[in-house]
C-alpha positions in Angstrom: 9.0 -18.7 14.1 10.0 -20.0 17.8 7.3 -20.0 20.7 9.6 -17.6 22.5 10.1 -15.2 19.6 6.3 -15.3 18.9 5.7 -14.5 22.6 8.1 -11.6 22.6 6.4 -9.9 19.2 3.2 -10.3 21.0 4.4 -8.9 24.2 5.5 -6.0 22.3 2.6 -5.4 20.5 0.3 -5.6 23.7 2.4 -3.0 25.4 2.3 -0.6 22.5 -1.7 -1.2 22.5 -1.8 -0.4 26.1 0.3 2.5 25.7 -1.8 3.8 22.8 -4.9 3.2 24.7 -3.5 5.3 27.7 -2.7 8.2 25.6 -5.5 7.9 23.2 -8.4 7.2 25.4 -9.2 4.0 23.8 -8.2 1.1 20.9 -7.9 2.3 17.6 -10.8 1.9 15.0 -10.9 0.5 11.6 -9.0 2.2 8.7 -10.4 3.5 5.6 -8.7 2.1 2.9 -6.1 3.3 -0.4 -0.3 0.4 -2.0 1.1 -1.7 -0.4 1.2 -0.3 1.2 -0.1 -3.5 2.6 -2.5 -1.8 5.0 -5.5 -3.7 6.8 -7.9 -4.8 4.4 -11.0 -6.6 4.2 -12.8 -4.9 7.1 -16.3 -6.1 6.6 -14.9 -9.6 6.5 -12.8 -9.1 9.7 -15.9 -7.6 11.5 -17.9 -10.9 11.4 -15.0 -13.1 13.3 -12.0 -12.9 15.0 -9.4 -14.0 12.4 -9.1 -17.6 10.9 -6.8 -18.2 14.0 -9.5 -17.3 16.4 -8.4 -16.8 19.9 -4.8 -18.4 19.5 -3.3 -15.0 18.4 -5.1 -11.8 19.6 -6.3 -9.4 16.8 -7.7 -10.1 13.2 -6.1 -11.7 10.0 -6.8 -10.4 6.6 -5.5 -10.9 3.0 -5.8 -10.2 -0.7 -4.7 -11.8 -4.0 -4.9 -9.9 -7.2 -3.9 -9.9 -10.6 -2.9 -6.6 -12.4 -2.3 -5.8 -16.2 0.7 -3.6 -15.3 2.5 -3.2 -11.8 2.7 0.7 -11.9 4.6 1.8 -8.6 4.5 5.8 -8.5 3.9 5.9 -12.0 6.6 3.6 -13.4 6.1 0.1 -14.8 7.7 -2.5 -12.8 6.8 -5.2 -14.9 7.9 -3.6 -18.4 4.0 -3.0 -18.6 3.3 -6.6 -18.5 0.9 -8.6 -16.1 1.6 -8.9 -12.3 0.2 -11.4 -9.7 0.1 -9.8 -6.2 -1.1 -10.8 -2.9 -0.4 -10.1 1.0 -1.7 -10.8 4.5 -1.9 -8.3 7.5 -2.5 -9.2 11.2 -3.9 -6.2 13.1 -4.7 -5.8 17.0 -7.7 -3.7 18.1 -5.6 -1.0 19.1 -4.3 -0.2 15.6 -1.1 -2.0 15.4 -0.3 -4.3 12.6 2.2 -6.4 10.9 2.1 -7.4 7.4 3.4 -8.8 4.0 2.8 -7.9 0.4 4.4 -9.4 -2.7 4.3 -9.0 -6.5 5.8 -10.4 -9.5 8.4 -7.9 -11.2 10.2 -7.6 -14.5 12.9 -4.9 -14.9 14.2 -6.1 -18.1 17.8 -5.7 -19.1 20.3 -3.5 -17.0 20.0 -2.8 -13.2 17.8 -5.5 -11.6 17.4 -7.6 -14.6 17.7 -10.8 -12.4 14.5 -9.5 -10.2 11.3 -11.7 -10.4 9.6 -10.8 -7.2 9.3 -7.6 -4.8 8.4 -8.8 -1.2 7.4 -6.3 1.4 7.5 -6.5 5.3 5.5 -3.8 7.0 5.1 -2.7 10.7 2.6 0.0 11.5 0.1 1.7 13.2 -3.4 3.0 12.5 -6.1 4.8 14.2 -9.3 6.7 13.5 -10.7 10.0 15.3 -13.9 10.6 14.1 -13.6 11.3 10.2 -9.8 11.4 10.3 -7.5 8.4 9.8 -3.8 8.3 10.4 -1.7 5.6 9.2 2.4 5.2 9.9 4.4 2.2 8.8 7.8 1.2 8.1 8.4 -1.1 4.9 11.4 -3.3 3.9 11.3 -3.8 0.4 13.3 -7.0 -0.7 14.2 -8.2 -4.0 15.6 -11.8 -4.2 18.6 -12.4 -6.2 19.1 -8.4 -6.3 20.0 -7.5 -2.9 21.6 -4.1 -4.0 17.8 -3.0 -4.7 16.8 -3.4 -1.1 15.7 -0.7 1.0 13.5 0.8 3.7 10.7 3.2 3.5 9.0 5.3 6.5 5.4 6.4 5.6 2.7 8.9 7.1 -0.5 8.7 5.4 -3.7 10.5 6.2 -7.4 10.3 5.4 -10.3 12.8 5.7 -14.0 11.6 5.4 -15.9 14.7 4.2 -19.4 13.9 5.3 -19.3 10.7 3.4 -19.4 12.5 0.2 -15.5 12.3 -0.7 -12.3 11.1 1.0 -9.2 13.5 0.9 -6.1 11.6 1.2 -2.3 12.7 1.7 1.0 10.6 2.1 4.5 11.6 3.0 7.1 8.7 2.4 10.9 8.9 3.0 13.7 6.4 2.2 17.3 6.7 3.6 18.3 4.5 0.3 15.7 4.6 -2.3 15.5 1.4 -4.3 19.3 0.9 -2.8 20.9 3.1 -5.4 19.2 6.5 -5.5 20.4 7.6 -1.7 17.9 9.9 0.1 14.3 10.2 -1.5 11.0 11.9 -0.5 7.7 11.2 -1.7 4.9 13.5 -1.0 1.3 13.5 -2.6 -2.4 13.6 -2.2 -5.6 12.5 -4.0 -9.4 12.1 -3.4 -11.9 9.2 -3.5 -15.6 10.1 -4.4 -18.2 7.3 -3.8 -20.9 7.3 -6.6 -24.2 6.2 -5.0 -25.8 5.0 -8.5 -26.7 1.5 -7.5 -27.1 -0.7 -4.3 -25.8 -3.7 -6.5 -22.2 -2.4 -7.1 -19.9 0.0 -5.1 -18.6 2.7 -7.3 -15.8 4.8 -6.6 -13.8 7.4 -8.7 -10.1 7.8 -7.2 -7.9 10.5 -8.4 -3.9 10.9 -7.1 -0.9 12.8 -7.6 2.5 12.4 -6.1 6.0 14.2 -6.3 9.2 11.9 -6.1 12.5 13.3 -5.3 15.8 12.0 -4.6 19.6 12.8 -4.2 20.4 10.7 -7.5 19.1 11.1 -10.9 15.7 8.7 -11.5 16.3 7.2 -15.0 19.2 8.8 -15.5 17.8 12.4 -16.6 16.2 14.2 -13.5 16.2 13.7 -9.7 12.4 14.5 -9.5 9.3 13.8 -11.1 5.3 14.0 -11.0 3.0 11.0 -11.3 -0.7 11.0 -11.6 -3.5 8.5 -11.8 -7.1 8.5 -12.0 -9.8 5.8 -12.2 -13.0 3.8 -11.4 -13.1 1.1 -8.7 -15.9 -1.1 -9.2 -16.9 -3.3 -5.9 -18.7 -6.3 -7.3 -18.9 -8.0 -3.8 -17.5 -7.1 -0.3 -14.7 -9.3 -1.0 -14.4 -8.8 -4.8 -13.5 -5.4 -6.9 -12.1 -4.4 -10.3 -10.0 -1.6 -11.0 -9.7 0.5 -14.0 -6.9 3.5 -14.0 -5.3 5.9 -16.4 -1.7 6.4 -15.4 0.7 8.8 -16.2 4.0 10.9 -15.5 6.2 13.9 -16.7 9.2 11.8 -17.0 8.8 11.6 -20.8 10.2 9.1 -23.5 13.6 8.3 -21.5 11.6 5.5 -19.6 10.0 4.2 -22.6 6.7 2.5 -22.4 7.3 2.0 -18.5 6.9 5.8 -18.0 4.4 6.6 -20.9 0.6 7.2 -20.3 -1.2 4.0 -20.1 -4.4 2.3 -19.0 -4.1 -0.2 -16.2 -6.7 -2.6 -15.1 -6.9 -5.2 -12.2 -8.9 -7.4 -10.2 -8.7 -8.1 -6.3 -9.9 -10.6 -4.0 -10.0 -10.0 -0.1 -10.5 -12.3 2.6 
């Protein structure tokens, strides 16, 4: 990235932050967590310093790397129920404006997308917290090398409400004008709940459950233009930078998707920095 282009990006981000401060009464606060979207992560680590680039670029940097037994995206396996390596980096200004990128290995088998080996997401967004409510809005470009027909945009609005530190209620609304590059207009609406379990001070345990409905103009997997997916699991925070996630995933698509849409258990480990 040239110095001129970097200056333009930072100038736009600064202007957006100043505008947000003028209307919202102050800079944004840190976001409470949920994909990939790659929202800002590793909040405790970021609070300790100003990022690994110091004062050269305003704001903070964070990132993550992980390994999952199956990359499940809205209930459908993107890896033929096989393992996937994942990782991402996010830059965020104090006002809540952020830029990020996130990637995962994929394997779609034979047919559409059979040359794909990688999903690369590029994200621009804004997040802000008012008391117990956190709002996150972002736009994501999903890019698939060697399979440009699958590239597409998603626009998302996500909300989270902390209920007296007992539970967090979550909502998300996503729109794509060309879902997976072949399904035309699509809308995803969902919600969930996360409940921390205060069992031990050594390990952070959180029970998490989510449900979504995906609708598109075209048939999904050739049989229907909408479906439900749901998941429930346990997130185990072994360290502020390391966690394990164990989850049950299912859809109402049935056997038409084979093992990629069947009920299954998914596990993963994530390291944030």
